[in-house]
C-alpha positions, -999 to 999 in steps of 0.1 A, spaced: -2 0 0 29 23 5 38 21 -30 4 30 -41 5 62 -18 39 71 -35 30 63 -72 -9 69 -71 -36 43 -74 -32 18 -101 -61 11 -122 -58 -25 -141 -77 -16 -174 -59 -45 -191 -72 -72 -169 -105 -57 -160 -112 -37 -189 -99 -60 -217 -93 -95 -206 -121 -102 -181 -147 -92 -208 -131 -112 -235 -125 -143 -215 -161 -141 -200 -175 -140 -235 -154 -170 -245 -163 -190 -216 -201 -180 -213 -216 -186 -248 -221 -225 -250 -214 -225 -288 -181 -206 -286 -170 -225 -255 -177 -260 -270 -158 -249 -304 -128 -235 -286 -122 -256 -254 -136 -290 -263 -130 -301 -301 -124 -337 -307 -97 -329 -332 -63 -327 -316 -49 -302 -342 -79 -277 -337 -75 -278 -299 -39 -272 -301 -43 -243 -326 -70 -229 -303 -50 -230 -272 -18 -217 -289 -35 -186 -302 -55 -178 -272 -23 -185 -250 -3 -163 -273 -30 -136 -272 -29 -138 -234 8 -137 -229 12 -105 -253 -19 -87 -242 -4 -64 -213 30 -59 -234 9 -49 -265 -16 -27 -250 8 -10 -226 34 -1 -253 39 35 -254 30 51 -287 57 62 -309 70 97 -303 70 120 -333 78 156 -333 47 175 -340 60 208 -330 86 210 -357 63 197 -385 28 207 -379 15 241 -388 -14 258 -372 -34 249 -404 -26 211 -397 -35 214 -362 -68 230 -368 -74 202 -396 -66 175 -372 -90 189 -346 -118 192 -371 -112 155 -382 -114 144 -346 -78 139 -337 -76 147 -300 -47 124 -291 -28 152 -275 -54 153 -248 -53 115 -241 -37 105 -207 -2 92 -214 8 69 -184 44 64 -175 52 31 -187 83 11 -181 93 -26 -181 83 -31 -143 47 -17 -148 41 -39 -179 55 -68 -158 31 -60 -129 2 -59 -151 11 -92 -166 14 -106 -132 -20 -93 -122 -35 -108 -155 -23 -143 -148 -32 -142 -111 -69 -130 -119 -96 -156 -110 -109 -154 -146 -75 -165 -159 -73 -194 -135 -109 -204 -146 -100 -199 -182 -70 -225 -179 -93 -249 -162 -117 -249 -191 -91 -266 -214 -97 -303 -218 -59 -310 -219 -64 -347 -208 -86 -353 -238 -61 -335 -258 -32 -359 -246 -55 -390 -253 -62 -378 -288 -26 -373 -293 -16 -407 -279 -43 -425 -301 -29 -406 -330 7 -417 -324 -3 -454 -315 -23 -456 -347 6 -444 -368 31 -468 -352 8 -497 -353 3 -492 -389 40 -489 -393 49 -520 -372 22 -540 -393 36 -531 -425 72 -541 -413 56 -575 -401 41 -580 -434 68 -566 -459 100 -568 -439 124 -542 -425 128 -522 -455 91 -515 -459 82 -478 -467 64 -470 -434 75 -434 -432 44 -410 -433 61 -378 -426 76 -349 -447 103 -358 -472 125 -329 -462 122 -341 -425 130 -376 -437 162 -365 -454 172 -342 -424 168 -373 -401 188 -395 -423 216 -371 -426 218 -357 -391 210 -390 -371 220 -416 -395 186 -438 -393 184 -461 -421 153 -482 -415 121 -465 -424 105 -477 -392 128 -457 -369 125 -427 -392 86 -431 -385 92 -436 -347 117 -405 -345 93 -383 -367 62 -393 -344 82 -383 -313 92 -350 -328 56 -342 -339 45 -343 -303 62 -309 -297 56 -294 -333 31 -265 -331 
């Protein structure tokens, strides 16, 4: 509270004015909630999670970035100032807060500590996502193993990208397609 007395009261517009209404809208509407948080397709769930997590992580930094400074006094004439006012440009009257890395970091901390953010992260069905991914990788490897049993060790079971295959062969020295498939499956778990 001492810091609030010295620096003035902080108003958290990023969390309460932007994030809470956005998160509430995402979590309240049943159609949106179902489409975002519970798709049965792992790639869709991953894309949704990544997009919204990036939005949340960059929210405070992007909203609290000071506008670029431009030297209006040297370039703007009285005529230009009058035209700007007629067009509705009153940006010189807006409050310009003192922003530094610490204030942005504090805003980000408040954002992540807010109860809406905690509830938002609880909505993600990550256990279902992991089950979907596990089933996807098991199916891929089962198919590869069955082909190897049927056609032998040299059976072409690799289903990944050809450039990745070349890279895996060159960097790791894998020769058997089954091991290429296994390695590519393991790598794909962390691809976004």
